[in-house]
N, C-alpha and C positions, 0 to 999 in steps of 0.2 A: 713152707718156704725154707725153714731151717734145714730140713732134710735135703732139699735141692741144692742149697748152698753149702752143704756139708759143714754146718756150724751149729752151735748150741742156740737155743732160743734166747739166752742171755746175750750172746754175741750179736745175734740179729737185732735185738733191742738196742744195743749200744750203737750199732750202725745207723739205725733209724733215728736215734736221738742225737747223732753226730757227736757222740761222747768221746772224751779224750782217751787215748791209748789203743784205739782200733788200728790194726795194721792195714797197710794198703791192700795186701792180698785178701784179707778178710772183707774189707769194704767192697772190693771189686767182685768177689763171689756173691755177696749178698745183693749188690745192685744188679748183677747179671740175673740172679734168680727173680728179683722183683720185676725186671723187664720181661723175662720169659713168662711169668705168671700174670703179667699186666697188673701188678699190685701198686696201689697208691695209698700212702698213709692218710688217714682221715684227719683233715685239718682241724675240725671242731674238737675231736678227741685229743689231739695234740695240744690244742689251746687250753683244754681243761687241766692238762698236766703242767701248765705254766709257760709253755713255749709254743709260739705259732709258726716258727720257722719261716717267717716272712719279713722282708725288709721293704721299705718304701722309697720311691724316688719321686721328688716333687720338682717340677720345672714350670717355667712361665709361658711357654709357647709351643703348641703342637706343630706349628708350621715352620719352625726354624730347623732347617736341615742339618745344622751343626750338632744339635743335641743327640740324635740317634747314634752318632759315633761314640759319644761318651757312654750311652746306655749299653751299647753292645759290648764295650770293654768291661763295664760293671757286671754284665751277665756272664762273661767268660770266667770271672772270679767267683761270683756268688752261686751260680747254679750247680757247680760240682759239689758244693757243700750241702746239698739236699734242701736248700732254702729256696723259696719262691720270691718273686719280685712283684710288688704292687706299685703301679705307676699312676700318678695323678698330676693334672695341670692346674695352675692357678689362673689360667687365662680368662675364665668366665666366673670365677668366684674368688673370695679373698684367700690369701695364703693361710691365714688363721683358721679358716673353715677347713681347708685341706689338711692342715696339721691335726685338727680335732678329729677328722674322719679317719686319719691314719692311726691315731692313738686309740680311738674307739675300737679299732680292729686289732689292737694289741700288737702292732708291728714291733719288731725287736730292735730296729734301728732305721735311720733315715739318711739318705743322701739328698741334699737340697741344692738346687742349681739356681743361681742368680735371683734370690728372692727379694721382692720389694716389700720389706717388712722391718719393723723396728728391731734394734739390738736386743731389747728386753724380751720380745716375743721369741727371738731365736734362742736365747738362754733358757727361757721357760720350756721351750720344746725339747731342748737338749737334756733338761732335767728329767723329762718323762721317758726318753729313750735316747741311746747314743746317736749323735748327729755329726755328719761331715758336710761341710759347706764348700761349694765351689762357685767361682765367678762372683765373689763378693769380698771386698777388701775389709772385712770385719774380723776382729780377733778377740778370742775369749778363752779362758781356761775351761769353759763348759763344753767346747766342741773343737773339732779339728778343721783345718782350712787348707784348701788348695786354690791358688790363684794363678792366672797367667800374668806375666809382667807387662801390664797394659801401658806403663810409661815407655818401656823399651819398644813395644809394638808400634805405638803411635809415632815414635821418633823414627823408626825404620821407614814408615810410610812417607813422612814429610821429607826426610833426607833423600829418599829415592826420587821423589818427584822434583825436588829442588835440584838434584844433580842432573836431571834431564833438562833443566832450564826453566821449570815452572816457577812462577812467583805468586800468581793469583790462584791459590789453592783453598778451596772451601771444604770445611768438615761438616758432614751431616750427622747430627745427634741432638739430644735435647738441649735447648738453649735457656730454659727457664725451669724453676721448681727444684725439688729434691734431687731428681735424676741428673740435673745439670750442675748441682752445687755440692752435694754430699759425696765426698771422695771415697766412701766405702762402695759406691756403685761404679761399675765398670764404665758406664756412660760418662760420668763426670771425670773419671781418671783419664780416659782416652781424650776427652776434650781439653783437659788441662795440659796433657802431654803434647797435644797438637799445638796449642798456643805457645808453650815453652819452646818447642822445636822451631816454630816459625820465628820467634824472637831471637833464638840463638843463631839462626841462619840469616838474620838481618831482614826477615820478611814480615815482621810484626805488623806493619801497617796494612798488610793484605789479609791478616788473620780474621776469619769469620766463621762462627758456628751457625749454620742455617738450621732453623728449628725443625727437628725430626723427632717429635715427642716420644715415639716408641720405635724400637728397632724392627720395623715391619716393612714389607714390600710396599704397602699402601702409603705409609708415611714417607718412605724413600722416594716414591713416585711424586708425591705432592711437593716435597721439598726441592727435588731436582727440577721439576717443572717450573717452580718459581724462580730459581736462580738461573736457569738456562734460557728464560725468556726475558731477561734483563737486557738493556741496551749494551751493557758491558758485562758479558758473562765470564765466569772463571775458565781457566784453561785446564784445570784439574779438580777432581772431587775425591775426597777421602771419605768413604762411607763407613759408618760405625760398625756395620756387619755386612756379610755377603747378602743377607736378605734385603737390606737397604740398597746395596749396590744393584741388585736385580731390578729394584724399582727405578733406579737411575738409568739403567740400560733401556728399560721400557720407555721412560720419558724421553730419552735422547732419540730413540727410534721414532717415536711419534712426532718429534720436532724436526726430524731429518738431520740430526747431528751425528756425524760418523765418529765412532771410537776406533782407534785412538787418534785418528788424523785431526779431528777437531776438538776432542775432549779426552783427557786421560782419566782413568778411574781405578781406584784401589779399594778393595773390600777388606773385610776382617773376618776370619774363621777358616778360610781355605776349605770350604765345603766341597763335597764331591760334585755337586751340581755346578759350582763355579768353575771347576776344573775341566768341564766338558768342552770339547773342541770348539763348538759354535760360540761359546761364551769366552772361554780362555781368560778368566778374570785374574788379574794380579791381586794377591791377597795375603794376609798375615795368617800363618799356620800356628795354632796354639797346641798342637799335638793332643787332640781329644782322647785318643786311645790311652795315652799315658795318664791323663787326668782321670779317666774312668777307672783305670786299673788301680791307681793310687787311692782313689776315693773308696773303692770296694775293700782294699786291703786295710786301710785305716779303720773303716767301719767294723770289719771283722775283729780286728785287734781290740777295739773299744768294747765290742760286745763280749770279748773274752776276758775283760776286766782291766785293760790298761787304763790308767788314770792320768798319765802324763799327756801333755798337749803335743800334737804333731802339726807342723805347718810345712807346706811345700809351695814353691814358686816355680812355674814353668817358663822357660825362656822361649819366646816366640821367634819365628823366622819368617822372612818375607819371601814369598814364592812369586817370582816375576814371570808374567805370561804376556798376552798380547793386548791388554787394555791400557798399557802405558807406553808413551813415546815422547819424543821432544815436542814442545808446543808448536802448533801450526801458526805460521806468520801470514 
C-alpha cells in the first residue's frame, strides 16, 4: 500500500492512526490506495494498540423518524476521520446497560440523545469516555450539551394557534411522573412552556396536558382518541412530537374528524414524514442537521483533549403547513 500511495510506511501508519500532522494530500493518497486495494484496518489489532476508532450513539427510540436526521449529520463529520459509528437504542433495555455495552467495547466517545437516566449516571459515563448530550436539559462540567430551546418552541406553537383564534388547546405529553415534572427532560420543558404560554395569552383556564406517557405513535393515538371523544372536544392539539401527531392524525381519521376544518394540529420535530404532501403537518423545526454536526464536532474536540465545557442552544422555528386553520364554528 505504501508503494501505491507513493508514501513511506511511517506516513501510511500515521494516516491509519489519524495522527496529527498528516497533510490532506498524503491522507487522500493513502485512502485512495486503501480503496483500490480493498484494505480495511483490523479493528481488534487497533484496539490492542489502545484505540478502537469507534464512537457510540445512544438513543431511546428506533421508530422516531426525527433521530436519523441527527445521525446522518454525525456521520458526515465522523466517518471522514476513519472512525466507525456504533449505534444502540435503550428502547428495550436500560440506558445503563447500553452504556456498559459501549464501554465494554472500548468506544472512544459517546453521543447520547434524550436519555432517561440520572445525572449521576451521566457523569459516571462521561468519566469513562468523552460524552456529548443532546435533548436533555442537564448541565455538568463532565460533558458537553446541545439542546433545542423547548421553551421558545412550545411558545411558538401556542401563539400560532391562539392567533388563529383557538382557545381550547390541549397538549399531548406526559402528565405524571419524572417525565412530566423534572425539567431536565424535554417532555416537562415543553409542557411547562405550553402552560406558561396559555397563561400569558389569557387562556390559562383552558390549559390541559392530556397524558401521553411516551412520545410514541401508540400513546398519541390513545391520548387523542380520549380527548376527541369527549362531549366538548378541543379545537386544537399541540402534540409533543411528530410521532405523537401521527397518532393524532390516525385517531382523527378513525373518528371522522377532518383536519384542519374540525381540528387543528401542530407537531414538534418537523420530520421528513410530516412534511409529505398528504400529511403536510405544521411542526416545530429543531434543525437536527445542526444538532448532529455540533455534537460530532464537540465530541472530536473532547477526544482530542479539550477539557473546557461547551454548551449550545438551538433556536427552533415553526413551519406552518396545512394542519392548522381558524377554528370551525
